[in-house]
C-alpha positions in Angstrom: -10.5 8.1 -12.4 -9.6 11.5 -13.8 -11.7 10.9 -16.9 -14.8 10.2 -14.8 -14.6 13.6 -13.0 -13.8 16.5 -15.2 -13.4 19.0 -12.4 -11.1 21.9 -11.9 -9.3 21.5 -8.6 -7.2 23.7 -6.5 -4.9 21.7 -4.2 -5.8 23.8 -1.2 -9.6 23.9 -1.6 -10.4 22.2 1.6 -14.1 23.0 1.3 -14.1 20.6 -1.7 -12.6 17.8 0.4 -15.1 18.4 3.2 -17.9 18.2 0.7 -16.5 14.9 -0.6 -16.4 13.5 2.9 -19.7 14.9 4.0 -21.5 13.4 1.0 -19.7 10.0 1.3 -17.9 10.4 -2.1 -14.5 8.8 -1.5 -13.7 8.6 -5.3 -13.8 12.4 -5.6 -11.8 12.8 -2.3 -9.1 10.5 -3.7 -9.0 12.5 -6.9 -8.3 15.6 -4.9 -5.4 13.9 -3.2 -4.1 12.6 -6.6 -4.2 16.2 -7.8 -2.0 17.4 -5.0 -4.2 18.0 -1.9 -2.3 17.5 1.4 -4.8 15.6 3.5 -2.9 16.3 6.7 -3.3 20.0 6.0 -7.0 19.5 5.3 -7.4 17.7 8.7 -5.6 20.6 10.4 -7.8 23.1 8.6 -10.9 21.1 9.5 -10.2 21.0 13.2 -10.9 24.7 13.4 -13.7 25.0 10.9 -15.9 22.0 10.2 -17.1 18.7 11.6 -15.6 15.7 9.8 -17.8 12.7 10.4 -16.1 9.4 11.1 -17.1 6.5 9.0 -16.1 4.3 6.0 -15.5 7.2 3.7 -13.1 8.9 6.1 -11.4 5.6 6.8 -10.9 4.8 3.1 -9.5 8.3 2.4 -7.1 8.1 5.4 -5.9 4.7 4.3 -5.3 6.0 0.8 -3.5 9.1 2.1 -1.1 7.0 4.2 -0.3 4.8 1.2 0.1 7.9 -1.0 2.5 9.5 1.5 4.6 6.3 1.7 4.8 6.1 -2.1 5.8 9.8 -2.3 8.5 9.4 0.3 9.8 6.3 -1.4 9.9 8.1 -4.7 12.0 10.9 -3.1 14.5 8.6 -1.4 17.9 8.7 -3.1 18.5 5.5 -5.1 21.8 3.8 -5.1 23.8 3.1 -8.3 22.1 0.6 -10.6 23.8 -2.7 -10.6 24.8 -4.1 -13.9 25.3 -7.7 -14.9 27.8 -9.4 -12.7 31.0 -10.9 -14.0 30.6 -14.1 -11.9 32.2 -17.1 -13.4 34.2 -15.2 -16.0 
């Protein structure tokens, strides 16, 4: 997806996320998340400043955000020691 959109992003440019949602452009919104935007922070920002229209685009971005957060949390979880081959039957 990054190749399709050669845009410079700032991870806290919430106006850009709002524009993506307002114009029903989920691909660009997901790109902003992939490049570091915190969608929860965007939603907090939006409550005070703009109208975020409900719909398929918002639903898709929210679903992607939830999956993205779970993956990030999983990646940060400490991993146990790797298990090597067992000596069973030796």
